[in-house]
C-alpha positions in Angstrom: 4.8 25.9 19.9 3.1 23.7 17.3 5.2 21.1 15.6 5.2 21.3 11.8 5.8 18.3 9.6 6.2 18.0 5.9 4.6 14.9 4.3 5.0 13.9 0.6 3.8 11.1 -1.7 3.4 10.8 -5.4 -0.2 11.9 -5.2 -2.6 13.6 -2.8 -4.9 10.7 -3.3 -2.3 8.3 -1.8 -2.2 10.3 1.4 -6.0 10.6 1.6 -6.6 7.0 0.9 -3.8 5.3 2.8 -2.5 7.8 5.4 -5.7 9.6 6.6 -5.8 7.9 9.9 -2.1 8.6 10.6 -2.4 12.2 9.6 -5.5 12.9 11.7 -4.1 11.1 14.7 -0.9 13.2 14.6 -2.9 16.4 14.1 -4.9 15.5 17.2 -1.6 15.3 19.1 -0.6 18.8 18.1 1.3 18.3 14.9 0.7 20.5 11.9 1.2 19.3 8.3 2.2 20.6 4.9 1.8 18.1 2.1 4.1 18.4 -0.9 2.1 16.7 -3.6 1.4 17.1 -7.3 -2.0 18.7 -8.4 -4.8 16.3 -8.8 -7.4 14.2 -7.0 -7.2 14.4 -3.2 -5.8 17.9 -2.8 -9.2 19.4 -1.7 -9.6 16.5 0.7 -6.2 17.1 2.3 -7.1 20.8 2.8 -10.5 19.8 4.4 -8.5 17.6 6.9 -6.5 20.7 7.9 -3.4 19.8 5.9 -1.6 22.7 4.1 -0.7 21.9 0.5 2.3 23.0 -1.6 2.0 21.8 -5.2 5.1 19.9 -6.1 6.2 18.7 -9.6 6.2 15.0 -8.9 5.9 12.8 -12.0 5.4 9.3 -10.4 6.6 7.2 -13.4 8.7 9.8 -15.2 12.4 8.9 -15.8 13.6 12.3 -17.1 16.7 13.5 -15.2 15.8 17.1 -15.8 12.3 16.5 -14.3 13.9 14.8 -11.3 16.4 17.7 -10.8 13.5 20.1 -10.9 11.8 18.0 -8.3 14.9 18.0 -6.1 15.2 21.7 -6.3 11.5 22.2 -5.5 11.9 20.0 -2.4 15.0 21.9 -1.3 13.4 25.3 -1.7 10.1 24.5 -0.1 11.7 22.7 2.9 14.1 25.5 3.4 11.2 28.0 3.5 9.0 25.9 5.7 11.6 25.0 8.3 9.6 21.9 9.3 10.6 19.7 12.3 10.6 16.5 10.2 10.0 15.2 6.7 7.8 12.1 6.2 8.2 10.4 2.8 6.0 7.9 1.1 6.5 6.3 -2.4 9.8 6.3 -4.3 10.6 9.8 -5.4 9.6 11.5 -2.1 11.7 8.9 -0.3 14.7 9.6 -2.5 14.6 13.3 -3.5 12.6 14.5 -0.5 15.1 12.8 1.8 18.1 14.3 0.1 16.6 17.8 0.2 15.6 17.4 3.8 19.2 16.3 4.7 20.6 19.3 2.9 18.4 21.5 5.1 19.2 19.7 8.3 15.7 18.3 8.6 15.2 14.8 10.2 13.6 12.2 7.8 11.2 9.3 8.3 11.0 7.3 5.1 8.3 4.7 4.4 9.1 2.0 1.8 5.5 0.9 0.9 6.6 -1.9 -1.4 9.0 -2.8 -4.3 7.6 -2.8 -7.8 8.7 -5.5 -10.2 10.8 -2.8 -12.0 13.0 -2.6 -8.9 13.6 -6.3 -9.0 13.9 -6.7 -12.7 17.7 -6.9 -12.9 17.6 -4.1 -15.6 19.0 -0.6 -15.7 16.0 0.8 -13.8 16.8 -1.4 -10.8 20.5 -0.2 -10.8 19.4 3.4 -11.0 16.9 3.1 -8.2 19.4 1.3 -6.0 21.9 4.0 -6.4 19.3 6.7 -5.7 18.1 4.9 -2.6 21.7 4.5 -1.4 22.0 8.3 -1.7 18.7 9.2 -0.2 18.1 6.8 2.7 21.3 6.5 4.8 20.8 9.8 6.5 17.2 9.1 7.4 16.4 8.8 11.1 13.9 6.0 10.5 13.1 3.8 7.5 9.8 1.9 7.8 9.2 -1.2 5.8 5.9 -3.1 5.3 7.5 -6.6 5.3 10.7 -8.3 6.4 11.6 -9.4 2.9 11.9 -5.7 1.7 13.8 -4.7 4.8 16.3 -7.5 4.5 16.8 -6.8 0.8 17.6 -3.1 1.4 20.0 -4.0 4.2 21.7 -6.7 2.1 22.2 -4.2 -0.7 23.5 -1.5 1.5 20.6 0.8 0.8 19.7 1.2 4.5 21.1 0.2 7.9 19.6 -2.3 10.2 19.7 0.1 13.1 17.5 2.7 11.3 15.0 0.2 9.8 11.7 -1.1 11.3 8.9 -3.2 10.0 5.3 -1.9 10.5 2.0 -3.4 9.4 1.7 -1.4 6.2 -0.6 1.5 6.6 -2.6 -0.6 9.1 -6.3 -1.1 9.0 -8.9 0.8 11.0 -10.5 -2.0 12.9 -13.6 0.1 13.8 -14.3 1.2 10.3 -13.6 -2.3 8.9 -15.6 -4.1 11.6 -16.4 -7.8 11.1 -20.0 -8.6 11.2 -21.6 -12.0 10.4 -19.9 -14.1 7.8 -21.7 -14.8 4.5 -23.6 -18.0 4.0 -23.6 -18.3 0.3 -24.1 -21.9 -0.9 -21.8 -21.1 -3.9 -18.9 -18.9 -3.0 -18.4 -15.3 -4.4 -14.7 -14.4 -5.1 -13.8 -10.7 -5.2 -10.7 -9.1 -6.6 -10.1 -5.6 -5.2 -7.4 -3.5 -6.8 -6.0 -1.6 -9.8 -6.3 -3.4 -13.1 -2.6 -3.9 -13.5 -0.9 -7.0 -14.8 1.4 -7.1 -11.8 -1.7 -7.3 -9.5 -2.5 -10.7 -11.2 -5.8 -9.5 -12.7 -5.1 -11.7 -15.8 -4.5 -14.8 -13.6 -7.7 -14.0 -11.7 -9.8 -14.0 -14.9 -8.0 -17.2 -16.3 -8.6 -19.0 -13.0 -12.2 -18.0 -13.0 -12.7 -19.7 -16.4 -11.1 -22.9 -15.0 -13.2 -22.9 -11.8 -16.4 -22.2 -13.8 -16.0 -25.4 -15.8 -16.6 -27.5 -12.6 -18.5 -25.0 -10.5 -20.7 -23.1 -12.9 -22.6 -21.3 -10.1 -19.6 -19.8 -8.4 -19.4 -16.1 -8.9 -16.4 -13.8 -9.6 -16.3 -10.0 -9.2 -13.7 -7.3 -9.8 -13.7 -4.0 -8.0 -11.2 -1.7 -9.7 -10.5 0.6 -12.5 -8.2 1.2 -15.5 -5.5 3.8 -15.0 -2.7 5.3 -17.1 0.1 2.9 -16.2 2.6 0.9 -18.2 1.4 -2.3 -16.6 -2.3 -1.6 -17.0 -4.4 -4.0 -19.1 -5.9 -2.4 -22.2 -9.4 -1.2 -22.8 -9.7 -3.9 -25.5 -8.8 -6.7 -23.1 -11.2 -5.4 -20.5 -14.0 -5.2 -23.1 -13.3 -8.8 -24.1 -13.5 -10.0 -20.5 -16.8 -8.1 -20.0 -18.2 -9.7 -23.2 -17.3 -13.2 -21.9 -19.4 -12.6 -18.7 -17.3 -15.0 -16.7 -16.3 -12.2 -14.3 -18.5 -9.3 -13.2 -16.8 -5.9 -13.3 -18.2 -3.5 -10.7 -18.1 0.3 -10.9 -15.2 1.8 -8.8 -16.4 2.9 -5.3 -14.8 4.9 -2.5 -16.3 2.6 0.1 -15.3 -1.0 -0.5 -16.9 -2.5 2.6 -20.3 -3.4 1.1 -18.6 -5.4 -1.7 -16.2 -7.2 0.6 -19.1 -8.0 3.0 -21.1 -9.6 0.2 -18.1 -11.8 -0.8 -17.0 -15.1 0.7 -13.3 -14.6 -0.2 -11.1 -11.8 -1.4 -8.4 -12.7 -3.9 -5.1 -10.9 -4.8 -2.8 -12.9 -7.1 -0.2 -10.1 -7.0 3.4 -10.6 -8.1 4.8 -8.7 -5.1 3.4 -6.3 -2.4 4.4 -4.2 0.5 1.5 -5.3 2.7 -1.7 -5.5 0.5 -4.4 -3.2 1.7 -7.2 -5.2 0.1 -6.3 -8.4 2.0 -5.9 -6.4 5.3 -9.3 -4.9 4.9 -10.9 -8.2 3.9 -9.4 -9.9 7.0 -10.6 -7.1 9.2 -14.1 -7.6 7.8 -13.9 -11.3 8.6 -13.5 -12.6 5.1 -11.2 -15.4 3.9 -8.4 -14.4 1.6 -6.4 -16.0 -1.2 -3.0 -14.5 -2.3 0.2 -15.4 -3.9 3.2 -16.8 -1.9 5.2 -13.6 -2.4 6.5 -10.9 0.0 3.5 -8.9 1.4 0.7 -11.4 0.6 2.2 -14.2 2.6 2.7 -11.8 5.5 -1.1 -11.4 5.8 -2.3 -15.0 5.1 -1.9 -17.9 7.4 -2.1 -20.9 5.0 -5.1 -23.0 5.7 -6.1 -20.9 8.7 -7.2 -17.5 7.3 -6.9 -18.3 3.7 -4.8 -20.0 1.0 -1.6 -19.2 -0.8 -1.0 -20.0 -4.5 2.0 -19.7 -6.8 2.6 -16.4 -8.5 2.0 -16.1 -12.3 0.0 -19.3 -12.2 -3.7 -19.3 -13.0 -3.8 -23.1 -12.5 -2.4 -22.8 -8.9 -4.9 -20.0 -8.2 -7.8 -22.1 -9.5 -6.7 -25.0 -7.3 -6.8 -22.7 -4.3 -10.3 -21.4 -5.2 -11.5 -25.0 -5.8 -10.2 -25.9 -2.3 -12.1 -23.1 -0.9 -15.3 -24.1 -2.7 -14.9 -27.6 -1.1 -15.3 -26.1 2.4 -18.6 -25.9 4.0 -20.2 -22.4 4.5 -19.4 -22.7 8.2 -15.8 -23.5 7.6 -15.5 -20.6 5.1 -16.9 -18.3 7.7 -14.6 -19.7 10.4 -11.6 -19.0 8.2 -12.6 -15.4 7.8 -13.1 -14.9 11.5 -9.7 -16.3 12.2 -8.3 -13.6 9.8 -10.2 -11.0 11.8 -8.6 -12.1 15.0 -5.1 -11.9 13.5 -5.9 -8.4 12.1 -6.8 -7.4 15.7 -3.5 -8.8 17.0 -1.1 -7.6 14.3 -2.5 -5.2 11.7 -4.4 -2.5 13.6 -3.8 1.1 12.4 -2.9 2.1 15.9 0.3 0.1 15.7 1.4 2.3 12.8 0.4 5.5 14.6 2.4 4.4 17.7 5.4 3.7 15.6 5.4 7.2 14.1 4.8 8.8 17.4 7.7 6.9 18.8 10.0 7.9 15.9 9.0 11.6 16.2 9.5 11.6 20.0 13.0 10.1 19.5 13.8 12.8 17.0 12.8 15.5 19.5 14.6 13.8 22.3 17.8 13.6 20.3 17.6 17.3 19.7 17.8 16.9 15.9 14.6 18.8 15.1 15.2 21.8 12.9 15.6 25.2 14.5 12.4 26.8 13.2 13.9 30.3 13.8 17.1 29.6 11.8 17.7 31.9 8.9 
């Protein structure tokens, strides 16, 4: 008998972009999937992968209690009908409402806390609401995966999850064959690359400000951004982006599905984020043998070995970021390349996608061994 799993995230694109390797590996081991996702980009790709899709009314950033109650009912109804063997949640609302609905239906839960946005740590009402919701949704989960120890310890300290059910995994992992390090760059003047969404919390403003500072002393150093605007409260405005483009200090590249050619042309990938789970851009850059610079915050500092595979800088500080970039510029091309290859070796040791797959397989096998899987023939 095949084993059917429900998987849910705030977008189909999230599952395609970050969980493809995991889903395909579990499918190869005999699992079937139904994805509970909102309509939009990525739905067709999921279906092409052999994943069934049930459109689910998830509003990623909506705060309406009526909308969330509708979502909770949708999860409860669909999971009751599907009678899956386990529910796999990613992103906040699936982890909260999907976990609650799964528990009501007697379905085991594997939650995945991919990171904590600054809203969760703001000390405002949103943080209080999210904490209470997590405290309701997570305690009955069979496993709660975290991407760094800071997030796990915070959830345990606040009573949102228990130590026995929590485990740290290397984010979504990185496919070491797809992101395969080749020869390092030998640019006389470094090329710094920012890869990510153009959100204030990702540090895009600090990256541009730091580029201006570095350019004063190193006019031939290049800076590129690979990312796009999106409808998000923390997104920069079109007017600011147009101003940056007009300055021509930073080159803004067209978004691309395959980031490898852009990372391979760069000497160093930069992410001055305010907080991360485990940043995908830095993992991929390390796997491709490129040095990295990031902020000394949870997530980024879990990837970077200071002075070995890259440099850490202070968050919210363009001056600190510029100093880290200038320090990188002072290295010889050979030393820059060596730094990137050390990052590749660490990626091989700690961040391979197979480690994530193994963790999920182990959690699913534990669920089956405990006899907690849903009776698929139950009324």
